N, C-alpha and C positions, 0 to 999 in steps of 0.2 A: 454491606454485603461482604461475607467472609471469603477469603481467597481459598480456592480448592486446588491443591497441587496436582499438576498434569504430568503424565508419564507416557511414553511410547512403547507399545508392544514390539519387541525385537523380532517377532515372528511375522506379523502382518503390517506393522508400521502404523497402526491406528492409535491415535491419541485419546486417552481416557483419564478419568480421575485416578489417582494413585491407589485408592482403595478397591477399585474394580479389577486390578491386576495382581498377579502373584509375583513376589520379589524373589529373585535368585541372587545369592551373594557369593563373592569370592573371598574366602578367609584364608588364613595361614594353613588350616586343616584341609582345605579343598573347597569345591563348589557345592553349595547346598541350598535347598529351599528355605526361605525365611518367612515363615507364616506371620510373625509379628511385624515385620518390616523395620526392625530396629537393630539388627545385628550390625556390628561394625565391619566395614569392607566395601569393596566396589560392587554395586548392585546393577541388575538389569531386570526388566519386567516382561512378563508374558501373560496373555489371556489364560483363563482356565479351560482351554479347548485343546484337544490333542493335535489339531492341524497346526496351531501356532507352535506348540512344543516340538512337533516334528520338524518344522522349518527352523526353529531356533537351534535344535540339536545338530542340524546340518552345517552350522557354522556361524550364524549371525549371533548366537548367544556367546560363543567363545570370543568372537570379535568384540562384542559389547563389554565383556568382562576383561578384555585385554589379557587373555591367557589361553593355554591349550587345555581342553578337557581331558582329564586322565580317564582310564577305563573305569576306575571306581566312581569318579564323578558322573560319568555317562550312565553307569548302571543305577546309581542313586536317583538321577533325574528321570530315567526311563521308568523306574518303579513308580515314581510320583505321577508321571505322565499316563501310565496305564490305569491309574485310579480316576482319571478324568473322563468326562463324558465324550463319546465319539464326535458328536456335533451339537451345535447349539440348537435347541428346539425353539421354534417360534410359536407363540401362543396366540 
């Protein structure tokens, strides 16, 4: 059985496989979304739900990345958050 990397969403603290979460990375240029999951830098993970992103932007994301979010970082992340679905739909 192959090992599946597990990560914790910093918004809701739920543990899921790494591929089910969106990686945010702190680089020398600032904080950005890492769709490939391969950028160098300190990373944190969030669900692809606005509720988790809203909680993350309140402080848990900055804490996980061990940095303060600049206004540019916050605008960039909020733009990505606004493209996400409002809530998870259950089928």
